[in-house]
KOLVEXSE-202628 format. One line per field, with one value per atom (N, C-alpha, C): residue in three letters; x, y, z; residue number from 1; atom name. Coordinates in pm, whole numbers, plus 50000, padded with zeros to 5 digits. Layout:
<nodes>
r <- [ala, ...];
x <- [X, ...];
y <- [Y, ...];
z <- [Z, ...];
k <- [NUM, ...];
a <- [CA, ...];
</nodes>
This chain:
<nodes>
r <- [met, met, met, thr, thr, thr, ser, ser, ser, ala, ala, ala, tyr, tyr, tyr, phe, phe, phe, gly, gly, gly, ala, ala, ala, lys, lys, lys, pro, pro, pro, asp, asp, asp, pro, pro, pro, asn, asn, asn, asn, asn, asn, glu, glu, glu, cys, cys, cys, cys, cys, cys, gln, gln, gln, arg, arg, arg, phe, phe, phe, lys, lys, lys, gly, gly, gly, leu, leu, leu, ser, ser, ser, asp, asp, asp, ala, ala, ala, gly, gly, gly, ala, ala, ala, ala, ala, ala, ala, ala, ala, cys, cys, cys, phe, phe, phe, cys, cys, cys, gln, gln, gln, ile, ile, ile, leu, leu, leu, lys, lys, lys, ala, ala, ala, asn, asn, asn, ser, ser, ser, ser, ser, ser, arg, arg, arg, ile, ile, ile, pro, pro, pro, pro, pro, pro, gly, gly, gly, leu, leu, leu, val, val, val, ser, ser, ser, phe, phe, phe, asn, asn, asn, ser, ser, ser, leu, leu, leu, thr, thr, thr, asn, asn, asn, thr, thr, thr, phe, phe, phe, leu, leu, leu, arg, arg, arg, tyr, tyr, tyr, cys, cys, cys, gly, gly, gly, arg, arg, arg, lys, lys, lys, thr, thr, thr, asn, asn, asn, val, val, val, tyr, tyr, tyr, asn, asn, asn, cys, cys, cys, val, val, val];
x <- [50082, 50000, 50087, 50194, 50272, 50335, 50389, 50449, 50340, 50222, 50111, 50067, 50071, 50028, 50133, 50258, 50364, 50435, 50429, 50502, 50623, 50676, 50783, 50918, 50947, 51078, 51064, 51161, 51155, 51136, 51061, 51037, 51021, 51133, 51128, 51056, 51039, 50972, 50821, 50773, 50631, 50556, 50435, 50354, 50336, 50313, 50295, 50422, 50537, 50663, 50688, 50654, 50678, 50598, 50486, 50403, 50473, 50572, 50644, 50785, 50812, 50947, 51013, 50940, 50999, 51019, 50979, 50988, 51111, 51161, 51269, 51213, 51301, 51256, 51159, 51194, 51107, 50976, 50983, 50863, 50770, 50826, 50746, 50683, 50759, 50707, 50592, 50609, 50505, 50378, 50394, 50279, 50210, 50288, 50231, 50159, 50217, 50156, 50020, 50011, 49883, 49779, 49823, 49731, 49682, 49772, 49732, 49630, 49658, 49568, 49432, 49430, 49304, 49220, 49287, 49219, 49222, 49242, 49258, 49138, 49020, 48902, 48906, 48991, 49002, 49115, 49193, 49305, 49261, 49266, 49224, 49301, 49232, 49300, 49395, 49509, 49606, 49684, 49656, 49725, 49870, 49893, 50028, 50023, 50130, 50133, 50153, 50107, 50128, 50277, 50356, 50500, 50561, 50518, 50569, 50530, 50405, 50361, 50439, 50464, 50539, 50681, 50747, 50883, 50886, 50784, 50777, 50762, 50679, 50663, 50796, 50868, 50996, 51097, 51103, 51195, 51160, 51031, 50985, 51022, 51019, 51052, 51200, 51283, 51427, 51473, 51398, 51430, 51482, 51539, 51589, 51471, 51480, 51371, 51400, 51301, 51310, 51345, 51287, 51311, 51190, 51081, 50959, 50884, 50832, 50759, 50609, 50549, 50407, 50327, 50268, 50186, 50047];
y <- [49881, 50000, 50126, 50125, 50247, 50289, 50196, 50235, 50276, 50219, 50260, 50402, 50435, 50568, 50674, 50648, 50747, 50739, 50627, 50609, 50521, 50468, 50370, 50428, 50551, 50607, 50744, 50783, 50911, 51030, 51127, 51250, 51366, 51421, 51530, 51655, 51667, 51783, 51763, 51647, 51618, 51722, 51756, 51856, 51821, 51694, 51652, 51679, 51646, 51669, 51818, 51898, 52041, 52108, 52051, 52108, 52102, 52015, 51998, 52056, 52133, 52182, 52259, 52343, 52424, 52354, 52228, 52154, 52064, 52038, 51940, 51802, 51703, 51567, 51519, 51542, 51499, 51578, 51706, 51788, 51744, 51713, 51663, 51529, 51443, 51313, 51328, 51417, 51439, 51492, 51585, 51642, 51536, 51460, 51355, 51251, 51217, 51122, 51172, 51300, 51358, 51350, 51371, 51360, 51217, 51120, 50979, 50946, 50990, 50961, 51026, 51146, 51216, 51145, 51071, 51000, 50849, 50805, 50662, 50578, 50635, 50560, 50525, 50593, 50569, 50472, 50432, 50339, 50201, 50100, 49966, 49917, 49869, 49825, 49708, 49714, 49605, 49599, 49688, 49683, 49724, 49841, 49894, 49981, 49979, 50062, 50208, 50297, 50440, 50471, 50401, 50425, 50388, 50276, 50233, 50332, 50379, 50478, 50609, 50650, 50773, 50762, 50649, 50630, 50620, 50560, 50554, 50694, 50776, 50915, 50990, 50975, 51042, 50998, 50867, 50813, 50869, 50871, 50920, 51066, 51143, 51285, 51313, 51207, 51225, 51270, 51233, 51275, 51157, 51189, 51089, 51015, 50882, 50802, 50769, 50713, 50671, 50786, 50903, 51020, 51052, 50976, 51000, 50868, 50835, 50710, 50738, 50709, 50735, 50612, 50618, 50506, 50552];
z <- [50000, 50000, 50000, 50077, 50091, 49958, 49882, 49754, 49656, 49667, 49580, 49614, 49740, 49783, 49751, 49784, 49767, 49633, 49567, 49443, 49467, 49360, 49370, 49411, 49368, 49402, 49467, 49546, 49617, 49523, 49571, 49495, 49593, 49643, 49739, 49688, 49556, 49499, 49486, 49527, 49524, 49608, 49566, 49637, 49784, 49814, 49953, 50034, 49979, 50050, 50070, 49972, 49979, 50091, 50127, 50234, 50370, 50381, 50507, 50498, 50395, 50364, 50478, 50549, 50654, 50787, 50796, 50921, 50924, 51043, 51059, 51023, 51012, 50984, 51092, 51217, 51328, 51327, 51296, 51290, 51179, 51063, 50951, 50987, 51054, 51094, 51194, 51290, 51391, 51325, 51233, 51164, 51078, 51005, 50920, 51006, 51120, 51213, 51260, 51291, 51334, 51223, 51099, 50986, 50973, 50986, 50981, 51089, 51210, 51322, 51301, 51249, 51224, 51117, 51030, 50923, 50941, 51064, 51091, 51047, 51046, 51004, 50855, 50781, 50637, 50601, 50701, 50680, 50727, 50639, 50680, 50801, 50905, 51028, 51002, 51067, 51060, 50930, 50836, 50707, 50722, 50778, 50797, 50922, 51000, 51120, 51084, 51172, 51152, 51144, 51226, 51226, 51091, 51035, 50905, 50796, 50798, 50700, 50713, 50837, 50860, 50806, 50832, 50782, 50630, 50570, 50424, 50367, 50430, 50387, 50395, 50508, 50525, 50418, 50395, 50294, 50157, 50124, 49994, 49974, 50081, 50072, 50089, 50093, 50103, 50240, 50342, 50479, 50560, 50675, 50768, 50830, 50839, 50897, 51044, 51109, 51250, 51343, 51316, 51400, 51489, 51468, 51545, 51552, 51671, 51689, 51682, 51570, 51548, 51590, 51707, 51756, 51791];
k <- [1, 1, 1, 2, 2, 2, 3, 3, 3, 4, 4, 4, 5, 5, 5, 6, 6, 6, 7, 7, 7, 8, 8, 8, 9, 9, 9, 10, 10, 10, 11, 11, 11, 12, 12, 12, 13, 13, 13, 14, 14, 14, 15, 15, 15, 16, 16, 16, 17, 17, 17, 18, 18, 18, 19, 19, 19, 20, 20, 20, 21, 21, 21, 22, 22, 22, 23, 23, 23, 24, 24, 24, 25, 25, 25, 26, 26, 26, 27, 27, 27, 28, 28, 28, 29, 29, 29, 30, 30, 30, 31, 31, 31, 32, 32, 32, 33, 33, 33, 34, 34, 34, 35, 35, 35, 36, 36, 36, 37, 37, 37, 38, 38, 38, 39, 39, 39, 40, 40, 40, 41, 41, 41, 42, 42, 42, 43, 43, 43, 44, 44, 44, 45, 45, 45, 46, 46, 46, 47, 47, 47, 48, 48, 48, 49, 49, 49, 50, 50, 50, 51, 51, 51, 52, 52, 52, 53, 53, 53, 54, 54, 54, 55, 55, 55, 56, 56, 56, 57, 57, 57, 58, 58, 58, 59, 59, 59, 60, 60, 60, 61, 61, 61, 62, 62, 62, 63, 63, 63, 64, 64, 64, 65, 65, 65, 66, 66, 66, 67, 67, 67, 68, 68, 68, 69, 69, 69, 70, 70, 70, 71, 71, 71];
a <- [N, CA, C, N, CA, C, N, CA, C, N, CA, C, N, CA, C, N, CA, C, N, CA, C, N, CA, C, N, CA, C, N, CA, C, N, CA, C, N, CA, C, N, CA, C, N, CA, C, N, CA, C, N, CA, C, N, CA, C, N, CA, C, N, CA, C, N, CA, C, N, CA, C, N, CA, C, N, CA, C, N, CA, C, N, CA, C, N, CA, C, N, CA, C, N, CA, C, N, CA, C, N, CA, C, N, CA, C, N, CA, C, N, CA, C, N, CA, C, N, CA, C, N, CA, C, N, CA, C, N, CA, C, N, CA, C, N, CA, C, N, CA, C, N, CA, C, N, CA, C, N, CA, C, N, CA, C, N, CA, C, N, CA, C, N, CA, C, N, CA, C, N, CA, C, N, CA, C, N, CA, C, N, CA, C, N, CA, C, N, CA, C, N, CA, C, N, CA, C, N, CA, C, N, CA, C, N, CA, C, N, CA, C, N, CA, C, N, CA, C, N, CA, C, N, CA, C, N, CA, C, N, CA, C, N, CA, C, N, CA, C, N, CA, C, N, CA, C];
</nodes>
């Protein structure tokens, strides 16, 4: 699901990534985590953890991963 959502290869210039441009890696992760939690009813349960989705987002945007624990 994560590669289908974000795309197969990193794209730091993607519109989604650009929205977090002024934030640190941890700040972007925290913000993205809050967005995931706010939309948790739209994410199939047990499919992928919030932490995994957050790290996939960070990797896709060319950022450092494992800087925030999204649970």
